[in-house]
C-alpha positions as CSV (number, residue, x, y, z in Angstrom):
1,M,-13.4,-25.5,52.8
2,G,-15.1,-23.0,50.6
3,N,-13.9,-24.7,47.4
4,S,-15.1,-28.1,48.6
5,M,-18.5,-26.7,49.6
6,A,-18.9,-25.1,46.2
7,N,-18.0,-28.3,44.5
8,N,-20.5,-30.3,46.6
9,F,-23.3,-28.0,45.5
10,G,-22.2,-28.1,41.9
11,G,-20.7,-24.7,41.7
12,P,-17.4,-23.9,39.9
13,S,-14.2,-23.8,41.9
14,R,-11.8,-20.8,42.0
15,E,-9.3,-22.8,39.9
16,Q,-12.0,-23.5,37.2
17,N,-12.9,-19.8,37.1
18,T,-9.3,-18.9,36.6
19,N,-8.8,-21.5,33.8
20,D,-11.9,-20.4,31.9
21,P,-10.8,-18.5,28.8
22,S,-12.2,-15.0,28.3
23,P,-14.2,-14.3,25.1
24,L,-11.3,-12.2,23.8
25,D,-8.8,-15.0,24.4
26,A,-11.2,-17.4,22.6
27,I,-11.5,-15.1,19.6
28,R,-7.8,-14.6,19.5
29,E,-7.2,-18.4,19.6
30,Q,-9.7,-18.9,16.7
31,T,-8.1,-16.1,14.6
32,S,-4.6,-17.6,15.2
33,K,-5.8,-20.9,13.9
34,I,-7.2,-19.3,10.8
35,E,-4.0,-17.4,10.3
36,D,-2.0,-20.6,10.6
37,W,-4.2,-22.3,8.1
38,L,-3.9,-19.4,5.6
39,D,-0.1,-19.3,6.1
40,T,0.0,-23.0,5.1
41,I,-2.1,-22.3,2.0
42,S,0.0,-19.2,1.0
43,D,3.4,-20.8,1.6
44,P,4.0,-21.7,-2.2
45,I,3.6,-18.0,-3.3
46,K,5.4,-16.3,-0.4
47,P,8.9,-16.3,-2.1
48,Y,7.4,-14.4,-5.1
49,L,5.5,-11.7,-3.1
50,P,8.5,-9.2,-2.8
51,H,9.1,-9.4,-6.6
52,L,5.4,-9.0,-7.4
53,G,5.0,-6.2,-4.9
54,R,7.9,-4.2,-6.3
55,F,6.8,-4.6,-9.9
56,L,3.2,-3.6,-9.1
57,I,4.4,-0.5,-7.1
58,V,6.3,0.9,-10.2
59,V,3.8,-0.3,-12.8
60,T,1.9,3.1,-12.7
61,F,5.2,5.0,-13.4
62,L,6.0,2.6,-16.4
63,E,2.4,3.1,-17.8
64,D,2.7,6.9,-17.3
65,A,6.1,7.0,-19.1
66,L,4.5,5.0,-22.0
67,R,1.5,7.3,-22.1
68,I,3.7,10.4,-22.3
69,I,5.6,8.9,-25.2
70,T,2.5,7.7,-27.2
71,Q,0.7,11.1,-26.5
72,W,3.7,13.3,-26.8
73,H,2.0,16.0,-28.9
74,D,-1.1,16.2,-26.7
75,Q,1.1,16.4,-23.6
76,L,3.1,19.3,-25.0
77,V,-0.1,21.2,-26.0
78,Y,-1.7,20.8,-22.6
79,L,1.5,22.0,-20.8
80,H,1.9,24.9,-23.1
81,D,-1.7,26.1,-23.7
82,Y,-3.3,25.3,-20.4
83,R,-0.4,25.3,-17.9
84,H,1.4,28.2,-19.7
85,I,4.8,26.5,-19.6
86,P,7.3,27.8,-22.2
87,T,7.9,25.5,-25.2
88,G,11.5,24.5,-24.4
89,L,10.6,23.7,-20.8
90,T,7.7,21.5,-21.8
91,H,10.0,19.2,-23.8
92,L,12.5,19.2,-20.9
93,F,9.8,18.5,-18.4
94,L,8.5,15.5,-20.3
95,I,11.9,14.1,-21.2
96,I,13.1,14.2,-17.6
97,N,9.9,12.6,-16.3
98,V,10.1,9.7,-18.9
99,L,13.8,9.0,-18.2
100,A,13.3,9.2,-14.4
101,M,10.2,6.9,-14.4
102,T,11.7,4.3,-16.6
103,S,15.2,4.1,-15.1
104,C,14.1,4.4,-11.4
105,S,11.4,1.8,-11.9
106,F,13.9,-0.6,-13.5
107,L,16.3,-0.1,-10.6
108,I,13.5,-0.9,-8.1
109,I,12.6,-4.1,-9.9
110,V,16.2,-5.3,-10.0
111,R,16.9,-4.1,-6.4
112,K,19.8,-1.8,-7.3
113,Y,20.4,1.6,-5.8
114,T,16.9,1.5,-4.2
115,E,17.3,4.7,-2.1
116,Y,18.2,6.7,-5.2
117,A,15.4,5.1,-7.3
118,V,12.8,5.8,-4.7
119,G,14.0,9.4,-4.3
120,G,13.8,9.8,-8.1
121,L,10.2,8.5,-8.2
122,L,9.2,10.7,-5.2
123,G,10.6,13.6,-7.2
124,V,8.4,12.6,-10.1
125,V,5.3,12.5,-7.9
126,V,6.0,16.1,-6.7
127,T,7.0,17.6,-10.1
128,Q,4.0,16.1,-11.9
129,A,1.6,17.4,-9.2
130,L,3.0,20.9,-9.7
131,G,3.5,20.6,-13.5
132,Y,0.0,19.4,-14.3
133,G,-1.7,21.5,-11.6
134,L,-3.2,18.7,-9.7
135,I,-1.7,19.4,-6.3
136,F,-5.0,20.8,-5.0
137,D,-7.1,17.9,-6.4
138,L,-8.1,15.9,-3.2
139,N,-8.6,12.6,-5.0
140,F,-5.2,12.9,-6.8
141,F,-3.5,14.0,-3.5
142,L,-4.9,11.0,-1.5
143,R,-3.9,8.5,-4.3
144,N,-0.4,9.9,-4.5
145,L,0.0,9.6,-0.7
146,S,-0.8,5.9,-1.0
147,V,1.8,5.6,-3.9
148,V,4.3,7.3,-1.6
149,G,3.4,4.8,1.1
150,G,4.2,2.0,-1.3
151,L,7.6,3.6,-2.2
152,L,8.4,3.8,1.6
153,M,7.6,0.1,1.9
154,V,10.1,-0.5,-0.9
155,L,12.7,1.5,0.9
156,S,12.0,-0.4,4.2
157,D,12.2,-3.7,2.3
158,S,15.6,-2.8,0.9
159,W,17.0,-1.9,4.4
160,V,15.8,-5.3,5.7
161,R,17.8,-7.1,3.0
162,K,21.0,-5.0,3.4
163,K,23.8,-6.9,5.0
164,F,25.8,-3.9,6.2
165,A,25.7,-0.1,6.4
166,P,28.6,2.3,5.8
167,A,30.8,2.5,8.8
168,G,31.8,5.7,10.6
169,L,28.8,7.8,9.5
170,P,26.3,9.2,12.0
171,Q,23.0,7.6,11.2
172,I,19.9,6.2,12.7
173,D,20.2,2.6,13.7
174,E,19.2,0.3,10.7
175,K,16.4,-1.4,12.7
176,D,15.0,2.0,13.9
177,R,15.1,3.5,10.4
178,K,13.2,0.4,9.0
179,M,10.7,0.7,11.9
180,Y,9.8,4.4,11.3
181,F,9.5,3.9,7.5
182,Q,7.3,0.8,7.9
183,L,5.0,2.8,10.1
184,A,4.9,5.7,7.7
185,G,4.3,3.4,4.7
186,R,1.4,1.6,6.6
187,V,-0.3,4.9,7.4
188,L,0.1,6.4,3.8
189,L,-1.1,3.2,2.1
190,I,-4.6,3.5,3.4
191,F,-5.3,7.0,1.9
192,L,-6.3,5.5,-1.4
193,F,-9.2,3.9,0.4
194,V,-10.1,7.2,2.0
195,G,-10.3,8.7,-1.5
196,F,-12.5,5.8,-2.6
197,V,-14.9,6.4,0.2
198,F,-15.4,10.1,-0.6
199,A,-15.5,9.7,-4.4
200,G,-18.6,8.6,-6.3
201,D,-22.3,8.1,-5.5
202,W,-23.4,6.3,-2.3
203,S,-25.1,3.0,-2.4
204,I,-25.7,0.1,-0.1
205,W,-22.9,-1.8,-1.8
206,R,-20.6,1.2,-1.4
207,V,-21.5,1.6,2.3
208,M,-20.8,-2.1,3.1
209,V,-17.5,-2.1,1.3
210,S,-16.5,1.2,2.9
211,L,-17.3,0.0,6.4
212,F,-15.5,-3.3,5.9
213,G,-12.5,-1.6,4.3
214,F,-12.4,1.0,7.0
215,V,-12.0,-1.6,9.7
216,A,-9.2,-3.3,7.7
217,C,-7.6,0.1,7.2
218,V,-7.6,0.8,11.0
219,M,-6.1,-2.6,11.6
220,V,-3.4,-1.9,9.1
221,V,-2.5,1.4,10.7
222,V,-2.4,0.2,14.3
223,G,-0.7,-3.0,13.2
224,F,-3.3,-5.5,14.6
225,K,-3.5,-8.6,12.4
226,A,-1.9,-6.3,9.8
227,K,-0.9,-9.0,7.4
228,W,-4.4,-10.3,6.9
229,S,-6.0,-6.9,7.1
230,A,-3.7,-6.0,4.2
231,V,-4.8,-9.2,2.3
232,I,-8.5,-8.1,2.8
233,L,-7.6,-4.6,1.3
234,V,-5.8,-6.3,-1.6
235,L,-8.9,-8.4,-2.4
236,I,-11.3,-5.4,-2.1
237,L,-9.1,-3.1,-4.2
238,S,-8.5,-5.8,-6.8
239,I,-12.2,-6.5,-7.3
240,F,-13.0,-2.8,-7.4
241,N,-10.3,-2.2,-9.9
242,L,-11.5,-4.9,-12.3
243,L,-15.1,-4.0,-12.0
244,V,-14.8,-0.1,-12.2
245,N,-11.6,0.6,-14.1
246,N,-11.8,-2.1,-16.8
247,F,-10.8,0.3,-19.5
248,W,-10.1,-2.6,-22.0
249,T,-13.8,-3.6,-22.3
250,Q,-16.1,-0.8,-21.1
251,L,-14.5,2.2,-23.0
252,H,-13.7,2.4,-26.7
253,A,-10.3,3.6,-27.9
254,H,-11.3,7.3,-28.2
255,H,-13.5,7.6,-25.2
256,P,-12.6,10.8,-23.2
257,H,-12.5,8.9,-19.9
258,K,-10.3,6.0,-21.1
259,D,-7.1,7.6,-20.0
260,F,-8.5,8.4,-16.6
261,A,-9.7,4.8,-16.1
262,K,-6.3,3.5,-17.2
263,Y,-4.5,5.8,-14.9
264,D,-6.7,4.8,-11.9
265,F,-6.3,1.1,-12.8
266,F,-2.5,1.2,-12.7
267,Q,-2.3,3.5,-9.6
268,I,-4.5,1.0,-7.6
269,L,-2.1,-1.8,-8.8
270,S,0.7,0.2,-7.2
271,I,-1.0,0.4,-3.9
272,V,-1.8,-3.3,-4.1
273,G,2.0,-3.8,-4.5
274,G,2.7,-1.8,-1.4
275,L,0.1,-3.9,0.6
276,L,1.8,-7.1,-0.8
277,L,5.1,-5.9,0.6
278,L,3.4,-5.3,3.9
279,V,2.0,-8.9,3.9
280,N,5.5,-10.1,3.2
281,M,7.4,-8.0,5.7
282,G,4.9,-7.6,8.5
283,P,3.9,-4.4,10.2
284,G,7.2,-3.7,12.0
285,Q,7.9,-2.9,15.6
286,F,5.5,0.0,15.9
287,S,2.4,-2.3,15.9
288,V,0.0,-4.1,18.1
289,D,1.2,-7.4,16.6
290,E,4.8,-6.9,17.7
291,K,3.8,-5.6,21.1
292,K,1.8,-8.8,21.7
293,K,4.9,-10.8,21.1
294,V,6.8,-8.7,23.7
295,Y,4.1,-9.0,26.4
């Protein structure tokens, strides 16, 4: 009776009220359509994302190894005169770092012994922070946290691709282990952007990019639309890298800041590689995206 009276006077019925989508549902529907459209466009490059991601993650280590070789004398002088490391140990320190970075990077690219390779590069990050006295440099610390996040994404990606695990050994379930490392990798990857926000002079452009990137970082961490939030961060970091760290045009060969710009450029490429692996694999089970599938 009530429904018919409401209809007679032109009011909506209870059924119509129930069927009306909420604003959140409407937004979700539109974003899903955009994601489907972007998926269709990106289909041709998807098979190459894991290879590109792995290469970009280790490119900073390869560049670092090449820099040590080409600046061997300068490295020895710095370690001996400023870090007060004995002469024999300075040679050993540099040799071990070069061998570890080149061999472990090669193993990651070809997907062989990934656990050992990631462990070796994590060891390089720690020993260089101690050896060069940069462990208390906040910007260096945040950037290296992001590099570690990329390495954890490599580790998680390798476990996804494994067909079996050694039998008879007490270990975390393969799916659980992947889940925890994907979460840790997601969280650590965004620390580079935190370093970007707190470094440099403030401007309207910097505030806008920081706010936009902050939203994308939060979405990556909680795993809400994580793939496309990671794509947004890839675009922001790539544009920033080309504009700010273009050491090949802005700085002459003997400019004192050329090495710093080159170092920053390749480190950002490594974090971009980690984000590309996130785009390829997805955020994992500890994420809003996965919870939505369950409920």
